N, CA, C and O atoms as a printed pandas DataFrame, in Angstrom:
     atom_number atom_name residue_name chain_id  residue_number  x_coord  y_coord  z_coord
0              1         N          MET        A               1   30.113  -53.345 -124.056
1              2        CA          MET        A               1   31.194  -54.193 -123.314
2              3         C          MET        A               1   30.957  -54.467 -121.720
3              4         O          MET        A               1   31.554  -55.364 -121.125
4              5         N          ASP        A               2   29.966  -53.542 -121.066
5              6        CA          ASP        A               2   29.718  -53.773 -119.721
6              7         C          ASP        A               2   29.150  -55.225 -119.585
7              8         O          ASP        A               2   29.535  -56.053 -118.759
8              9         N          TRP        A               3   28.020  -55.432 -120.674
9             10        CA          TRP        A               3   27.249  -56.661 -120.507
10            11         C          TRP        A               3   28.161  -57.841 -120.536
11            12         O          TRP        A               3   27.967  -58.809 -119.801
12            13         N          TYR        A               4   29.253  -57.764 -121.462
13            14        CA          TYR        A               4   30.236  -58.758 -121.712
14            15         C          TYR        A               4   31.019  -59.033 -120.385
15            16         O          TYR        A               4   31.126  -60.181 -119.953
16            17         N          PHE        A               5   31.546  -57.989 -119.771
17            18        CA          PHE        A               5   32.329  -58.133 -118.475
18            19         C          PHE        A               5   31.348  -58.554 -117.338
19            20         O          PHE        A               5   31.747  -59.310 -116.453
20            21         N          LYS        A               6   30.139  -58.102 -117.347
21            22        CA          LYS        A               6   29.122  -58.634 -116.426
22            23         C          LYS        A               6   29.030  -60.264 -116.355
23            24         O          LYS        A               6   29.046  -60.888 -115.294
24            25         N          VAL        A               7   28.937  -60.815 -117.566
25            26        CA          VAL        A               7   28.990  -62.158 -117.783
26            27         C          VAL        A               7   30.333  -62.899 -117.225
27            28         O          VAL        A               7   30.355  -63.917 -116.533
28            29         N          LEU        A               8   31.380  -62.188 -117.664
29            30        CA          LEU        A               8   32.690  -62.908 -117.299
30            31         C          LEU        A               8   33.024  -62.793 -115.759
31            32         O          LEU        A               8   33.744  -63.620 -115.199
32            33         N          ARG        A               9   32.458  -61.720 -115.112
33            34        CA          ARG        A               9   32.631  -61.713 -113.595
34            35         C          ARG        A               9   31.610  -62.742 -112.875
35            36         O          ARG        A               9   31.830  -63.188 -111.749
36            37         N          ASN        A              10   30.463  -63.072 -113.647
37            38        CA          ASN        A              10   29.634  -64.005 -112.998
38            39         C          ASN        A              10   29.975  -65.473 -113.905
39            40         O          ASN        A              10   29.048  -66.129 -114.382
40            41         N          TYR        A              11   31.078  -65.784 -114.030
41            42        CA          TYR        A              11   31.287  -67.018 -114.830
42            43         C          TYR        A              11   30.995  -68.210 -114.288
43            44         O          TYR        A              11   30.882  -69.171 -115.050
44            45         N          VAL        A              12   30.837  -68.361 -113.050
45            46        CA          VAL        A              12   30.464  -69.580 -112.578
46            47         C          VAL        A              12   29.085  -69.544 -111.940
47            48         O          VAL        A              12   28.708  -70.501 -111.265
48            49         N          GLY        A              13   28.320  -68.475 -112.128
49            50        CA          GLY        A              13   27.034  -68.353 -111.788
50            51         C          GLY        A              13   25.881  -68.927 -112.676
51            52         O          GLY        A              13   25.389  -68.323 -113.629
52            53         N          PHE        A              14   25.537  -70.099 -112.270
53            54        CA          PHE        A              14   24.531  -71.048 -113.069
54            55         C          PHE        A              14   23.290  -70.765 -112.420
55            56         O          PHE        A              14   22.311  -71.268 -112.970
56            57         N          SER        A              15   23.061  -70.028 -111.301
57            58        CA          SER        A              15   21.842  -69.776 -110.748
58            59         C          SER        A              15   21.352  -68.290 -111.231
59            60         O          SER        A              15   22.060  -67.487 -111.839
60            61         N          GLY        A              16   20.206  -68.125 -110.896
61            62        CA          GLY        A              16   19.770  -66.721 -111.117
62            63         C          GLY        A              16   19.097  -66.523 -112.504
63            64         O          GLY        A              16   18.719  -67.507 -113.139
64            65         N          ARG        A              17   18.941  -65.248 -112.983
65            66        CA          ARG        A              17   18.389  -65.021 -114.224
66            67         C          ARG        A              17   19.232  -64.009 -115.000
67            68         O          ARG        A              17   19.824  -63.090 -114.435
68            69         N          ALA        A              18   19.261  -64.216 -116.316
69            70        CA          ALA        A              18   20.065  -63.265 -117.258
70            71         C          ALA        A              18   18.981  -62.806 -118.415
71            72         O          ALA        A              18   18.382  -63.568 -119.174
72            73         N          ARG        A              19   18.887  -61.457 -118.361
73            74        CA          ARG        A              19   17.913  -60.922 -119.323
74            75         C          ARG        A              19   18.490  -61.086 -120.871
75            76         O          ARG        A              19   19.671  -61.337 -121.111
76            77         N          ARG        A              20   17.564  -60.921 -121.786
77            78        CA          ARG        A              20   17.844  -61.077 -123.257
78            79         C          ARG        A              20   19.071  -60.080 -123.625
79            80         O          ARG        A              20   19.877  -60.447 -124.480
80            81         N          LYS        A              21   19.212  -58.864 -123.008
81            82        CA          LYS        A              21   20.097  -57.875 -123.442
82            83         C          LYS        A              21   21.511  -58.445 -122.912
83            84         O          LYS        A              21   22.470  -58.320 -123.673
84            85         N          GLU        A              22   21.684  -58.992 -121.803
85            86        CA          GLU        A              22   22.791  -59.632 -121.228
86            87         C          GLU        A              22   23.285  -60.558 -122.119
87            88         O          GLU        A              22   24.427  -60.488 -122.572
88            89         N          TYR        A              23   22.445  -61.478 -122.417
89            90        CA          TYR        A              23   22.824  -62.791 -123.227
90            91         C          TYR        A              23   23.277  -62.483 -124.644
91            92         O          TYR        A              23   24.209  -63.099 -125.160
92            93         N          TRP        A              24   22.600  -61.512 -125.272
93            94        CA          TRP        A              24   22.881  -61.164 -126.831
94            95         C          TRP        A              24   23.915  -60.333 -126.952
95            96         O          TRP        A              24   24.648  -60.340 -127.942
96            97         N          MET        A              25   24.064  -59.524 -125.925
97            98        CA          MET        A              25   25.345  -58.584 -126.002
98            99         C          MET        A              25   26.661  -59.446 -125.752
99           100         O          MET        A              25   27.690  -59.187 -126.375
100          101         N          PHE        A              26   26.603  -60.377 -124.913
101          102        CA          PHE        A              26   27.673  -61.305 -124.687
102          103         C          PHE        A              26   28.099  -62.129 -125.929
103          104         O          PHE        A              26   29.273  -62.335 -126.239
104          105         N          ILE        A              27   26.954  -62.602 -126.639
105          106        CA          ILE        A              27   27.069  -63.378 -127.870
106          107         C          ILE        A              27   27.670  -62.469 -128.927
107          108         O          ILE        A              27   28.570  -62.899 -129.648
108          109         N          LEU        A              28   27.224  -61.265 -129.046
109          110        CA          LEU        A              28   27.752  -60.266 -130.131
110          111         C          LEU        A              28   29.230  -59.999 -129.876
111          112         O          LEU        A              28   30.044  -60.178 -130.783
112          113         N          VAL        A              29   29.589  -59.591 -128.711
113          114        CA          VAL        A              29   31.016  -59.304 -128.378
114          115         C          VAL        A              29   31.865  -60.634 -128.700
115          116         O          VAL        A              29   32.976  -60.550 -129.224
116          117         N          ASN        A              30   31.318  -61.782 -128.379
117          118        CA          ASN        A              30   31.961  -63.167 -128.668
118          119         C          ASN        A              30   32.111  -63.250 -130.079
119          120         O          ASN        A              30   33.204  -63.641 -130.488
120          121         N          LEU        A              31   31.220  -62.956 -130.912
121          122        CA          LEU        A              31   31.360  -63.119 -132.263
122          123         C          LEU        A              31   32.448  -62.181 -132.877
123          124         O          LEU        A              31   33.258  -62.555 -133.726
124          125         N          VAL        A              32   32.381  -60.986 -132.383
125          126        CA          VAL        A              32   33.449  -59.986 -132.862
126          127         C          VAL        A              32   34.762  -60.454 -132.458
127          128         O          VAL        A              32   35.671  -60.545 -133.282
128          129         N          LEU        A              33   34.919  -60.771 -131.181
129          130        CA          LEU        A              33   36.339  -61.077 -130.676
130          131         C          LEU        A              33   36.903  -62.502 -131.481
131          132         O          LEU        A              33   38.061  -62.672 -131.859
132          133         N          THR        A              34   35.839  -63.408 -131.624
133          134        CA          THR        A              34   36.346  -64.578 -132.366
134          135         C          THR        A              34   36.694  -64.267 -133.700
135          136         O          THR        A              34   37.658  -64.847 -134.197
136          137         N          GLY        A              35   35.956  -63.313 -134.450
137          138        CA          GLY        A              35   36.271  -62.820 -135.743
138          139         C          GLY        A              35   37.770  -62.184 -135.834
139          140         O          GLY        A              35   38.578  -62.607 -136.660
140          141         N          VAL        A              36   38.043  -61.249 -135.020
141          142        CA          VAL        A              36   39.208  -60.642 -135.018
142          143         C          VAL        A              36   40.258  -61.476 -134.550
143          144         O          VAL        A              36   41.377  -61.140 -134.936
144          145         N          LEU        A              37   40.178  -62.605 -133.725
145          146        CA          LEU        A              37   41.141  -63.542 -133.231
146          147         C          LEU        A              37   41.412  -64.396 -134.516
147          148         O          LEU        A              37   42.571  -64.678 -134.822
148          149         N          SER        A              38   40.388  -64.791 -135.236
149          150        CA          SER        A              38   40.567  -65.674 -136.449
150          151         C          SER        A              38   41.297  -64.965 -137.527
151          152         O          SER        A              38   42.112  -65.590 -138.205
152          153         N          ILE        A              39   41.045  -63.592 -137.756
153          154        CA          ILE        A              39   41.972  -62.827 -138.583
154          155         C          ILE        A              39   43.360  -62.834 -138.076
155          156         O          ILE        A              39   44.224  -62.976 -138.942
156          157         N          LEU        A              40   43.737  -62.714 -136.900
157          158        CA          LEU        A              40   44.932  -62.483 -136.372
158          159         C          LEU        A              40   45.658  -63.949 -136.621
159          160         O          LEU        A              40   46.814  -63.939 -137.043
160          161         N          ASP        A              41   45.018  -65.169 -136.372
161          162        CA          ASP        A              41   45.587  -66.275 -136.616
162          163         C          ASP        A              41   46.002  -66.548 -137.904
163          164         O          ASP        A              41   47.098  -67.065 -138.124
164          165         N          LYS        A              42   45.023  -66.167 -138.995
165          166        CA          LYS        A              42   45.502  -66.238 -140.354
166          167         C          LYS        A              42   46.746  -65.316 -140.771
167          168         O          LYS        A              42   47.631  -65.714 -141.529
168          169         N          MET        A              43   46.719  -64.168 -140.250
169          170        CA          MET        A              43   47.882  -63.162 -140.570
170          171         C          MET        A              43   49.121  -63.616 -139.947
171          172         O          MET        A              43   50.205  -63.398 -140.487
172          173         N          LEU        A              44   49.000  -64.320 -138.686
173          174        CA          LEU        A              44   50.372  -64.675 -138.045
174          175         C          LEU        A              44   50.633  -66.179 -138.352
175          176         O          LEU        A              44   51.707  -66.658 -137.989
176          177         N          GLY        A              45   49.789  -66.893 -138.948
177          178        CA          GLY        A              45   50.102  -68.235 -139.314
178          179         C          GLY        A              45   49.969  -69.150 -138.109
179          180         O          GLY        A              45   50.563  -70.228 -138.082
180          181         N          LEU        A              46   49.230  -68.751 -137.156
181          182        CA          LEU        A              46   49.155  -69.510 -135.942
182          183         C          LEU        A              46   48.014  -70.754 -136.214
183          184         O          LEU        A              46   46.832  -70.478 -136.416
184          185         N          ARG        A              47   48.460  -71.988 -136.195
185          186        CA          ARG        A              47   47.594  -73.120 -136.379
186          187         C          ARG        A              47   47.898  -74.229 -135.517
187          188         O          ARG        A              47   49.058  -74.605 -135.351
188          189         N          ILE        A              48   46.912  -74.768 -134.961
189          190        CA          ILE        A              48   46.927  -75.873 -134.092
190          191         C          ILE        A              48   46.944  -77.350 -134.753
191          192         O          ILE        A              48   47.884  -78.144 -134.729
192          193         N          ALA        A              49   45.765  -77.510 -135.306
193          194        CA          ALA        A              49   45.758  -78.970 -136.081
194          195         C          ALA        A              49   44.992  -78.661 -137.343
195          196         O          ALA        A              49   43.818  -78.303 -137.260
196          197         N          GLY        A              50   45.520  -78.766 -138.357
197          198        CA          GLY        A              50   44.830  -78.633 -139.668
198          199         C          GLY        A              50   44.761  -76.991 -139.765
199          200         O          GLY        A              50   45.740  -76.248 -139.691
200          201         N          ASP        A              51   43.448  -76.600 -139.940
201          202        CA          ASP        A              51   43.311  -75.108 -140.142
202          203         C          ASP        A              51   42.635  -74.418 -138.710
203          204         O          ASP        A              51   42.033  -73.345 -138.744
204          205         N          GLU        A              52   42.800  -75.068 -137.681
205          206        CA          GLU        A              52   42.415  -74.344 -136.366
206          207         C          GLU        A              52   43.343  -73.324 -135.944
207          208         O          GLU        A              52   44.538  -73.571 -135.781
208          209         N          GLY        A              53   42.843  -72.214 -135.768
209          210        CA          GLY        A              53   43.604  -71.015 -135.237
210          211         C          GLY        A              53   43.775  -71.185 -133.743
211          212         O          GLY        A              53   42.880  -71.508 -132.963
212          213         N          ALA        A              54   45.078  -70.918 -133.434
213          214        CA          ALA        A              54   45.558  -71.106 -132.067
214          215         C          ALA        A              54   44.804  -70.166 -131.000
215          216         O          ALA        A              54   44.225  -70.617 -130.012
216          217         N          LEU        A              55   44.885  -68.821 -131.323
217          218        CA          LEU        A              55   44.120  -67.809 -130.628
218          219         C          LEU        A              55   42.621  -68.079 -130.534
219          220         O          LEU        A              55   41.968  -67.905 -129.505
220          221         N          THR        A              56   42.162  -68.491 -131.624
221          222        CA          THR        A              56   40.686  -68.615 -131.593
222          223         C          THR        A              56   40.238  -69.834 -130.672
223          224         O          THR        A              56   39.268  -69.773 -129.917
224          225         N          THR        A              57   41.116  -71.030 -130.833
225          226        CA          THR        A              57   40.921  -72.116 -129.948
226          227         C          THR        A              57   41.073  -71.715 -128.593
227          228         O          THR        A              57   40.117  -72.014 -127.877
228          229         N          ILE        A              58   42.105  -71.061 -127.997
229          230        CA          ILE        A              58   42.343  -70.705 -126.625
230          231         C          ILE        A              58   41.156  -69.967 -126.023
231          232         O          ILE        A              58   40.615  -70.274 -124.961
232          233         N          TYR        A              59   40.770  -68.840 -126.913
233          234        CA          TYR        A              59   39.785  -67.872 -126.469
234          235         C          TYR        A              59   38.583  -68.913 -126.341
235          236         O          TYR        A              59   37.951  -68.870 -125.285
236          237         N          GLY        A              60   38.202  -69.849 -127.311
237          238        CA          GLY        A              60   36.988  -70.636 -127.197
238          239         C          GLY        A              60   36.874  -71.387 -125.861
239          240         O          GLY        A              60   35.881  -71.449 -125.136
240          241         N          VAL        A              61   38.295  -72.042 -125.642
241          242        CA          VAL        A              61   38.252  -72.783 -124.301
242          243         C          VAL        A              61   38.117  -71.937 -123.026
243          244         O          VAL        A              61   37.593  -72.416 -122.021
244          245         N          LEU        A              62   38.564  -70.741 -123.063
245          246        CA          LEU        A              62   38.397  -69.918 -121.909
246          247         C          LEU        A              62   37.016  -69.370 -121.637
247          248         O          LEU        A              62   36.587  -69.068 -120.523
248          249         N          ILE        A              63   36.405  -69.282 -122.723
249          250        CA          ILE        A              63   34.978  -68.687 -122.763
250          251         C          ILE        A              63   33.835  -69.630 -122.626
251          252         O          ILE        A              63   32.664  -69.262 -122.523
252          253         N          ILE        A              64   34.286  -71.008 -122.633
253          254        CA          ILE        A              64   33.203  -71.830 -122.532
254          255         C          ILE        A              64   32.270  -71.958 -121.326
255          256         O          ILE        A              64   31.063  -72.196 -121.361
256          257         N          LEU        A              65   33.052  -71.754 -120.238
257          258        CA          LEU        A              65   32.247  -71.714 -118.895
258          259         C          LEU        A              65   31.463  -70.499 -118.703
259          260         O          LEU        A              65   30.328  -70.677 -118.259
260          261         N          PRO        A              66   31.816  -69.344 -118.934
261          262        CA          PRO        A              66   30.954  -68.214 -118.926
262          263         C          PRO        A              66   29.770  -68.306 -119.781
263          264         O          PRO        A              66   28.684  -67.889 -119.377
264          265         N          TYR        A              67   29.931  -68.879 -121.055
265          266        CA          TYR        A              67   28.931  -69.022 -121.962
266          267         C          TYR        A              67   27.896  -69.910 -121.428
267          268         O          TYR        A              67   26.723  -69.537 -121.438
268          269         N          TRP        A              68   28.252  -71.122 -120.937
269          270        CA          TRP        A              68   27.225  -72.000 -120.455
270          271         C          TRP        A              68   26.488  -71.437 -119.283
271          272         O          TRP        A              68   25.309  -71.713 -119.063
272          273         N          ALA        A              69   27.215  -70.634 -118.526
273          274        CA          ALA        A              69   26.492  -70.104 -117.297
274          275         C          ALA        A              69   25.475  -68.952 -117.736
275          276         O          ALA        A              69   24.372  -68.831 -117.202
276          277         N          VAL        A              70   25.926  -68.140 -118.725
277          278        CA          VAL        A              70   24.841  -67.113 -119.237
278          279         C          VAL        A              70   23.605  -67.898 -119.940
279          280         O          VAL        A              70   22.462  -67.441 -119.940
280          281         N          GLN        A              71   23.945  -69.054 -120.501
281          282        CA          GLN        A              71   23.036  -69.671 -121.395
282          283         C          GLN        A              71   22.017  -70.317 -120.183
283          284         O          GLN        A              71   20.807  -70.151 -120.337
284          285         N          PHE        A              72   22.441  -70.959 -119.132
285          286        CA          PHE        A              72   21.748  -71.364 -118.053
286          287         C          PHE        A              72   20.615  -70.371 -117.444
287          288         O          PHE        A              72   19.422  -70.599 -117.242
288          289         N          ARG        A              73   21.383  -69.189 -117.217
289          290        CA          ARG        A              73   20.643  -68.058 -116.594
290          291         C          ARG        A              73   19.608  -67.527 -117.587
291          292         O          ARG        A              73   18.539  -67.064 -117.189
292          293         N          ARG        A              74   19.926  -67.595 -118.853
293          294        CA          ARG        A              74   18.882  -67.184 -119.901
294          295         C          ARG        A              74   17.803  -67.922 -119.748
295          296         O          ARG        A              74   16.719  -67.358 -119.594
296          297         N          LEU        A              75   17.889  -69.201 -119.760
297          298        CA          LEU        A              75   16.816  -70.214 -119.794
298          299         C          LEU        A              75   16.004  -69.871 -118.461
299          300         O          LEU        A              75   14.778  -69.800 -118.544
300          301         N          HIS        A              76   16.613  -69.665 -117.284
301          302        CA          HIS        A              76   16.087  -69.493 -116.124
302          303         C          HIS        A              76   15.122  -68.276 -116.205
303          304         O          HIS        A              76   13.995  -68.296 -115.709
304          305         N          ASP        A              77   15.650  -67.221 -116.866
305          306        CA          ASP        A              77   14.750  -65.993 -117.160
306          307         C          ASP        A              77   13.469  -66.347 -117.747
307          308         O          ASP        A              77   12.458  -65.735 -117.401
308          309         N          THR        A              78   13.421  -67.314 -118.638
309          310        CA          THR        A              78   12.127  -67.707 -119.344
310          311         C          THR        A              78   11.467  -68.743 -118.591
311          312         O          THR        A              78   10.587  -69.412 -119.132
312          313         N          ASP        A              79   11.840  -68.961 -117.268
313          314        CA          ASP        A              79   11.170  -70.062 -116.536
314          315         C          ASP        A              79   11.424  -71.338 -116.786
315          316         O          ASP        A              79   10.652  -72.188 -116.345
316          317         N          ARG        A              80   12.522  -71.694 -117.522
317          318        CA          ARG        A              80   12.858  -73.041 -117.986
318          319         C          ARG        A              80   13.910  -73.535 -117.289
319          320         O          ARG        A              80   14.757  -72.719 -116.926
320          321         N          SER        A              81   14.064  -74.730 -117.005
321          322        CA          SER        A              81   15.267  -75.260 -116.464
322          323         C          SER        A              81   16.395  -75.520 -117.343
323          324         O          SER        A              81   16.116  -75.536 -118.542
324          325         N          ALA        A              82   17.602  -75.726 -117.019
325          326        CA          ALA        A              82   18.832  -75.703 -117.842
326          327         C          ALA        A              82   18.761  -77.220 -118.512
327          328         O          ALA        A              82   19.504  -77.528 -119.444
328          329         N          TRP        A              83   17.883  -78.050 -117.996
329          330        CA          TRP        A              83   17.815  -79.432 -118.676
330          331         C          TRP        A              83   17.219  -79.221 -120.153
331          332         O          TRP        A              83   17.331  -80.177 -120.921
332          333         N          TRP        A              84   16.675  -78.206 -120.556
333          334        CA          TRP        A              84   16.251  -77.933 -121.782
334          335         C          TRP        A              84   17.510  -77.735 -122.888
335          336         O          TRP        A              84   17.406  -77.714 -124.115
336          337         N          LEU        A              85   18.482  -77.624 -122.240
337          338        CA          LEU        A              85   19.735  -77.482 -123.100
338          339         C          LEU        A              85   19.977  -78.841 -123.827
339          340         O          LEU        A              85   20.703  -78.909 -124.818
340          341         N          LEU        A              86   19.342  -79.913 -123.296
341          342        CA          LEU        A              86   19.430  -81.256 -123.857
342          343         C          LEU        A              86   19.118  -81.130 -125.304
343          344         O          LEU        A              86   19.779  -81.700 -126.173
344          345         N          LEU        A              87   18.166  -80.423 -125.522
345          346        CA          LEU        A              87   17.654  -80.100 -126.935
346          347         C          LEU        A              87   18.829  -79.948 -127.953
347          348         O          LEU        A              87   18.709  -80.375 -129.102
348          349         N          LEU        A              88   19.914  -79.362 -127.536
349          350        CA          LEU        A              88   21.019  -78.976 -128.484
350          351         C          LEU        A              88   21.643  -80.313 -129.069
351          352         O          LEU        A              88   22.314  -80.241 -130.099
352          353         N          LEU        A              89   21.440  -81.528 -128.439
353          354        CA          LEU        A              89   21.795  -82.767 -128.974
354          355         C          LEU        A              89   21.040  -83.248 -130.234
355          356         O          LEU        A              89   21.466  -84.136 -130.973
356          357         N          ILE        A              90   19.824  -82.547 -130.418
357          358        CA          ILE        A              90   19.071  -82.826 -131.531
358          359         C          ILE        A              90   19.520  -81.726 -132.579
359          360         O          ILE        A              90   19.249  -80.547 -132.351
360          361         N          PRO        A              91   20.258  -82.126 -133.819
361          362        CA          PRO        A              91   20.745  -81.219 -134.774
362          363         C          PRO        A              91   19.496  -80.459 -135.375
363          364         O          PRO        A              91   18.430  -81.012 -135.645
364          365         N          VAL        A              92   19.795  -78.991 -135.563
365          366        CA          VAL        A              92   18.865  -78.126 -136.323
366          367         C          VAL        A              92   17.643  -77.779 -135.485
367          368         O          VAL        A              92   17.459  -76.650 -135.031
368          369         N          VAL        A              93   16.763  -78.873 -135.290
369          370        CA          VAL        A              93   15.659  -78.618 -134.613
370          371         C          VAL        A              93   15.765  -78.243 -133.148
371          372         O          VAL        A              93   15.068  -77.363 -132.642
372          373         N          GLY        A              94   16.664  -78.947 -132.497
373          374        CA          GLY        A              94   16.844  -78.502 -131.209
374          375         C          GLY        A              94   17.575  -77.059 -131.128
375          376         O          GLY        A              94   17.283  -76.246 -130.251
376          377         N          TRP        A              95   18.390  -76.857 -131.957
377          378        CA          TRP        A              95   19.071  -75.648 -131.899
378          379         C          TRP        A              95   18.138  -74.340 -132.207
379          380         O          TRP        A              95   18.305  -73.207 -131.757
380          381         N          LEU        A              96   17.150  -74.779 -133.058
381          382        CA          LEU        A              96   16.129  -73.690 -133.331
382          383         C          LEU        A              96   15.326  -73.417 -132.165
383          384         O          LEU        A              96   15.113  -72.247 -131.847
384          385         N          ILE        A              97   14.849  -74.402 -131.479
385          386        CA          ILE        A              97   14.046  -74.302 -130.256
386          387         C          ILE        A              97   14.761  -73.484 -129.156
387          388         O          ILE        A              97   14.126  -72.637 -128.528
388          389         N          ILE        A              98   16.099  -73.724 -128.904
389          390        CA          ILE        A              98   16.788  -73.146 -127.924
390          391         C          ILE        A              98   17.029  -71.630 -128.360
391          392         O          ILE        A              98   17.063  -70.758 -127.492
392          393         N          LEU        A              99   17.203  -71.310 -129.765
393          394        CA          LEU        A              99   17.222  -69.973 -130.249
394          395         C          LEU        A              99   16.021  -69.305 -130.048
395          396         O          LEU        A              99   16.079  -68.139 -129.659
396          397         N          VAL        A             100   14.765  -69.914 -130.272
397          398        CA          VAL        A             100   13.607  -69.349 -129.939
398          399         C          VAL        A             100   13.426  -68.966 -128.390
399          400         O          VAL        A             100   12.926  -67.891 -128.057
400          401         N          PHE        A             101   13.880  -69.949 -127.447
401          402        CA          PHE        A             101   13.763  -69.612 -126.086
402          403         C          PHE        A             101   14.694  -68.494 -125.729
403          404         O          PHE        A             101   14.343  -67.733 -124.827
404          405         N          ASN        A             102   15.877  -68.302 -126.352
405          406        CA          ASN        A             102   16.768  -67.173 -126.063
406          407         C          ASN        A             102   16.109  -65.869 -126.645
407          408         O          ASN        A             102   16.455  -64.832 -126.079
408          409         N          CYS        A             103   15.350  -65.768 -127.528
409          410        CA          CYS        A             103   14.588  -64.566 -128.047
410          411         C          CYS        A             103   13.588  -64.278 -127.359
411          412         O          CYS        A             103   13.225  -63.104 -127.431
412          413         N          GLN        A             104   12.886  -65.108 -126.567
413          414        CA          GLN        A             104   11.721  -64.769 -125.811
414          415         C          GLN        A             104   11.937  -63.918 -124.764
415          416         O          GLN        A             104   12.987  -64.009 -124.127
416          417         N          ASN        A             105   11.051  -63.050 -124.469
417          418        CA          ASN        A             105   11.029  -62.193 -123.194
418          419         C          ASN        A             105   11.017  -62.998 -121.871
419          420         O          ASN        A             105   10.372  -64.044 -121.798
420          421         N          GLY        A             106   11.643  -62.573 -120.950
421          422        CA          GLY        A             106   11.792  -63.282 -119.731
422          423         C          GLY        A             106   10.536  -63.145 -119.060
423          424         O          GLY        A             106    9.765  -62.289 -119.492
424          425         N          THR        A             107   10.149  -63.938 -117.939
425          426        CA          THR        A             107    8.880  -63.918 -117.154
426          427         C          THR        A             107    8.908  -62.593 -116.438
427          428         O          THR        A             107    9.990  -62.223 -115.983
428          429         N          PRO        A             108    7.990  -61.944 -116.309
429          430        CA          PRO        A             108    8.046  -60.617 -115.472
430          431         C          PRO        A             108    7.704  -60.929 -114.089
431          432         O          PRO        A             108    6.815  -61.733 -113.808
432          433         N          GLY        A             109    8.402  -60.301 -113.220
433          434        CA          GLY        A             109    8.380  -60.351 -111.901
434          435         C          GLY        A             109    9.232  -61.647 -111.367
435          436         O          GLY        A             109   10.005  -62.197 -112.151
436          437         N          GLU        A             110    9.099  -62.079 -110.162
437          438        CA          GLU        A             110    9.864  -63.029 -109.745
438          439         C          GLU        A             110    9.395  -64.512 -110.173
439          440         O          GLU        A             110    8.185  -64.735 -110.202
440          441         N          ASN        A             111   10.296  -65.520 -110.503
441          442        CA          ASN        A             111    9.966  -66.868 -110.787
442          443         C          ASN        A             111   10.727  -67.776 -109.933
443          444         O          ASN        A             111   11.309  -67.314 -108.951
444          445         N          LYS        A             112   10.783  -69.038 -110.210
445          446        CA          LYS        A             112   11.220  -69.932 -109.172
446          447         C          LYS        A             112   12.793  -69.951 -109.271
447          448         O          LYS        A             112   13.467  -70.692 -108.556
448          449         N          PHE        A             113   13.387  -69.013 -110.285
449          450        CA          PHE        A             113   14.858  -69.075 -110.245
450          451         C          PHE        A             113   15.250  -67.768 -109.838
451          452         O          PHE        A             113   16.438  -67.512 -110.031
452          453         N          GLY        A             114   14.478  -66.787 -109.273
453          454        CA          GLY        A             114   14.906  -65.505 -108.762
454          455         C          GLY        A             114   14.093  -64.400 -109.204
455          456         O          GLY        A             114   13.047  -64.513 -109.843
456          457         N          ARG        A             115   14.722  -63.143 -108.763
457          458        CA          ARG        A             115   13.947  -61.971 -109.088
458          459         C          ARG        A             115   14.187  -61.560 -110.433
459          460         O          ARG        A             115   15.122  -62.008 -111.097
460          461         N          ASP        A             116   13.356  -60.709 -110.857
461          462        CA          ASP        A             116   13.372  -60.347 -112.470
462          463         C          ASP        A             116   14.590  -59.420 -112.645
463          464         O          ASP        A             116   14.577  -58.395 -111.963
464          465         N          PRO        A             117   15.650  -59.632 -113.469
465          466        CA          PRO        A             117   16.852  -58.936 -113.756
466          467         C          PRO        A             117   16.401  -57.457 -114.089
467          468         O          PRO        A             117   17.044  -56.508 -113.642
468          469         N          LYS        A             118   15.282  -57.280 -114.883
469          470        CA          LYS        A             118   15.036  -55.793 -115.250
470          471         C          LYS        A             118   14.523  -54.981 -114.218
471          472         O          LYS        A             118   14.838  -53.791 -114.225
472          473         N          GLU        A             119   13.751  -55.441 -113.290
473          474        CA          GLU        A             119   13.313  -54.808 -112.146
474          475         C          GLU        A             119   14.634  -54.573 -111.156
475          476         O          GLU        A             119   14.645  -53.581 -110.427
476          477         N          MET        A             120   15.623  -55.408 -111.150
477          478        CA          MET        A             120   16.878  -55.136 -110.385
478          479         C          MET        A             120   17.610  -54.027 -111.059
479          480         O          MET        A             120   18.098  -53.159 -110.336
480          481         N          ASP        A             121   17.756  -53.939 -112.422
481          482        CA          ASP        A             121   18.405  -53.125 -113.191
482          483         C          ASP        A             121   17.720  -51.745 -113.054
483          484         O          ASP        A             121   18.439  -50.754 -112.923
484          485         N          ALA        A             122   16.373  -51.620 -113.075
485          486        CA          ALA        A             122   15.684  -50.446 -112.783
486          487         C          ALA        A             122   15.962  -49.725 -111.536
487          488         O          ALA        A             122   16.093  -48.503 -111.469
488          489         N          ARG        A             123   16.056  -50.651 -110.423
489          490        CA          ARG        A             123   16.228  -50.173 -109.135
490          491         C          ARG        A             123   17.667  -49.570 -108.990
491          492         O          ARG        A             123   17.844  -48.549 -108.326
492          493         N          LEU        A             124   18.588  -50.157 -109.561
493          494        CA          LEU        A             124   19.918  -49.679 -109.621
494          495         C          LEU        A             124   20.119  -48.322 -110.450
495          496         O          LEU        A             124   21.035  -47.536 -110.208
496          497         N          VAL        A             125   19.263  -48.153 -111.349
497          498        CA          VAL        A             125   19.354  -46.851 -112.125
498          499         C          VAL        A             125   18.648  -45.725 -111.215
499          500         O          VAL        A             125   19.108  -44.583 -111.186
500          501         N          SER        A             126   17.538  -46.087 -110.492
501          502        CA          SER        A             126   16.857  -44.999 -109.722
502          503         C          SER        A             126   17.588  -44.602 -108.576
503          504         O          SER        A             126   17.380  -43.498 -108.073
504          505         N          GLU        A             127   18.517  -45.480 -108.060
505          506        CA          GLU        A             127   19.205  -45.131 -106.664
506          507         C          GLU        A             127   20.242  -44.076 -107.025
507          508         O          GLU        A             127   20.958  -43.589 -106.150
């Protein structure tokens, strides 16, 4: 949960880098929370339009900005600009390419987007 809250605290931080662990832990917690909210929507009968759950929709709207921010920073960690996210406009193929980018290890050391987050985390632990 610490990684999830780290992303939420930096919800407008579109610069810098996000390591794989930060990104994937945020995605994992999002999936769990969305599942729980979806179940609650069904149990309570909360629907907006058609079969859309009210709680799930509200959560999705609230989490969109932190999600995009961490996605930008994740691409920066692999030394790519956020313009690569335009690949998401290409169904399936673009999504798979972005998935591969998100699974890749970040560039070691400093890159044009900032210092290596792994090195910064290691310094915090050693202090």
